[in-house]
N, C-alpha and C positions, 0 to 999 in steps of 0.2 A: 167266708170272706173272699177267698180266691175266686169262687164262682161269681160273686157280685162284681168283682173287678173285670172279669172276662166279659160279662154282659154289658158293663158300662163301656168297655173298649169297643165292643161290637156296635153299640148305638152311635158312638162318636164316628166310627168308620162309615156307618150307613149315612150319617148326616154329611160327612166330608165329601163323599163321592158326588152327590148332586151339586153341592156348592162348587166343587172343582170343575164340574162339567159346565155349570152356569157361568163361572168365571172365565172359562176357556171360550165359551160361545160369545160373550160380549167383548172379549179382547182380541179375538182372531180377526184378520183382515176380511172385510166383506168381499163377495165375489164381483168386484167391479174391475173391468179391464181398461176402462177409459173414464174420464171425468163425466159426471152427470150433474144436472142442476135440478134440485128439488125445491118446490115452492111451498112454504108453510102459509096457509091463509090466516087472516086475522081471526082469533078465537079458536084456532086449530089446537089439537092436543096430541099426545103421543100416539093415540090410536090413528088419527089422521096421518101422522108422519109414517107410522108403520105401513099403512095401506099404500102410501105414495112410494115408499121404498120397495114394497113388493112389486108394484107396477113397473119399477125400473129394474127389477131383477136383483136388487141388492140384498134382500132378505126373503126367506121362505115363509116365515111365520110372523105376521104383524103383532101377534100377542107378545112375542119376545121383546119387541120395542117398548110396548106399554109396561111390561113387568120391569124391564131394565130401567126405564125412565123413573118409575116409582121407587125402585130399590135404591137408586143412586141420587134421588132428589132432583131430578131434572123435570118432573112433570109440571111444575109451576114456573119453570124458567124458560121454556121454549118461546122463541120470538118469531113473529111473522116476517116473511120475506123470502127472497130467492137465495139458495145456498149452493155453492159448488162443492161437490164431494169428490174426492180424489181416490184413485186406486191405492190400496194399502191401508185405508182408514178402517178402524173397527167401529162397532156399534157405539161404544162409549165415545169415540172420537166424533162420530156424527152428532150425537146428543150434545156434546160440548160445543160443536160448531153452531148448531141450530140455537143453542142457548146464548151464544156470544154476540149475536146481532151483526156479525161480520158478513153482510149480505153481498151478493153479486152487484157490481157497479157497472152501469151502462154509460155510454159516452155520446154526447151530442155537441156538434160544432156549430157555433154562430160565426159565419164568415165575416171578414173585415169588409167594411164599406157598405153593408146593407143598411137600409133605413129600419127604424124601429118597427114599422108596419110589416116589412118583409121578414124580420126576425121573429115577430110574433106568430106569423104563419108557420114558420118552421117548428116553433114550440107547440103550437096548436095541433099540428099534424103528427106529432110524435105520440104513438099509441101507448107507450110505456109510462108517460106522464098522465096525471089525472086532474080533474077539476076544471072549472071555468076560470079564465083569467079575469080577476077583479083588481089586481094590483095596479095602481096608477103608474103610468110610464110615459116619459117624454122622449123626444128625439135625442139620440146621443147618449142615453143613460145606460146602455148595455155594452159591456166590454166584449168585443169579438174574441172568442176563446173556445177551447174544447172543454166542456164541463162533464164531470162524473155525477151520476145520480142513481138512485135505486128505483126499481120498478114500483110504481104506485106513488112516487113522490109527486106532490102537487105542482102544477104549472106556476102557481104563484110563488112557491118556494124557490123554484128554479130561477124565476125572474129576479127575485130578491137577491139571490147569490150573484147573478150577473150584474145587477145594479151595484151591489157592494164592491164587486171586483173593479168596476169602472170608477167608483168613488175613490178607492184606494190608489188606483193607477193615476188618476187625474191629480189627486193631492200630491203624490210623489213627484209627478212631472212639474207641477206648479211650484212646489217648494224648492226644487232643484234647478229651476229655469235660469237661463242667462239673464244678466242684468240689462236694464234699459230696453226691454222689449216694449213695443207700443200696445201692450195689453193690460187692461185694468183689473182683470179677475181671472180665476181659473176657468170660469164659464166661457170667457172669450178665447182662452187657450183651446178649450174643447171645440169651439166653433171653427177656429183656424185649423185644428187637426182634422176636422171632418172634411174641410175643403181640400186639404193636402191628400187625404185618403182617396177622395174622388178623382183628383187630378192625375195621380200616377200610381201604378201598381209596381213600379220599379223601386225596390227598396233603397238602392244607392242614390236615387234621385230625390228622395223625400226632403232631405236637408236643403238641397238647392231650390226646390219648389218653394219650400218654406221661406227661403231668403228673398225670393221675388215678392211674395206677399208682404213680408216685413218691410222691405224697401219701399213698396208702394204705400203702405200705411204710414210710414215715416214721412213720405213726401206729400201725403194727402191726395194721392191718386186713386181713381176708381180701381177696384180689384179686377173687374172685368173677367170673371171666371165663369165659364159655361155651366159647370155643375150646379151653381146656385140658381141659374135661370131654369135649368131642368127641374130643380126642386120647386121653383115658383110655379111651374106648370103642373107637375104631378103631385105636389104636396107630400111627397114621400110614399105614395100609395103603390108605386110600381115603376118600372122602367118607361122611358119615353117611347121607346119602340121605333124610333126614327132618328135621323140626324137633326141637330138643332138648325133651325132656319134663321135667316137674317131678321125676319119680322118678329121672331120669338124674343129677340133682344130688346124689344120695345114693350114687353109685357109689364103692366103696372103691378108691382109687388115689392115689398120690402126686401125680398130675397134676390131681386134683380140687381146684381152688383155692377151692371153696365149703366144703371141709372142712379144708384144710391151709393154714396161714399161709405167707407168703413165695412165692418163685418155685417153679415145678415143677422137677424134677431135671434136665431137658434142654430144649432148644428144642422147639417143637411144629411147626416148619416151617423153611424156608430163607428168611430175611428179606432184602429188598433193601437197597440203599444208603440210601434215604430213611428206612426204618424204623430202620436202624442209627444214622443221624444223629439221628433223633428220640429214640431211647433215650439217646444221649449228650448231647443238648441239648434236654431237655423244656422246654415253655413254663412260665413262672412263673404258675401259677394256684392258686386255692383249690378247684378242682373235685375232688369225690370220687366222682361218679357220672356215668354217661352211658347213653343208650339210643337205639336207632334212631329217626330222625324220620320214617320212612316214605318218604323222598325220596332215599335213598341215603347220607345222612349221619347225624349224631347230635345229640341235644340233651344238653347238659352241665348238671350241677347241683352246687351247693355243699352242699345239705342234703338229707336224706332226704325231707322233705315236698315239696320242689321236684322231686326225682327221681320221686316217686310221681305227681305231676301229669304229668310227661313220659311216664311209662309208660302212664298212662291215655290220653293223647293218641295214643300209638303203637298201643295196642290198638284204639282207635276207628278209626284209619286202616286197620288190618287188616280190620276189619269192613266198612268201606266198599268195600274191594277185592273182597269176596266177592259 
């Protein structure tokens, strides 16, 4: 009986030593001195992950990754994508991370004031996004913002996210707008915001610029805003590439606000949040005119005589720059 107990104890010890070694191997920190990014392809398994970890110097034996994945039930949980692995992580930590779906996120900025055509070129040129753009998209439907996305995300999905962001921002601006604005719909607020966006890049001026257009709309005056004429010529396909000429103001187009009263038929760019808020909450002023001040901002005027003096000052500043 005693001899049987001794043999049994020896078997248990023999089994315990390999298990303890295995447990130590999968829980010890991997030899990573800095973060690494490992990409699991679609359809990839623990064997593929093991080879990638070996290439990065994180493990010596890819087979250990496969055995550990199977032993702890990760072999059917691994998800495709890019994963950032940090120093101090064990093999079990890595398997848990790659099973979590918490992939590396990349960022892409859609700048304020670009036309939809210009934004689509940015999206098309991003090599981390995939697929052909088939999502229908109109001018002004994309919110200028910095968006996070994972490698391999479709361009259509990226666009849908930007469209949804604009819908949300526009609805919030419309619902919280000031009373008695001469705007009949949130679409008209978007059009006005797009003009404000194109007229000034100075954040503190947006509300004042908005007040000029609101005052003009209330008085039934022509808006006479140059960016709408530029859009009439380019149709949003790119920059004009030159100064606007006097003859351009005679172009026959519903976007020419020198010849047509009211707002143009659609937005002329994709406005940002600040321009949306400026359109919804214009400053309370009596201004009816504004012109560039030659310093990046604008001079505002209540009368045509005052405006003409500002225009003369602006022309003189241009001459001094030559």
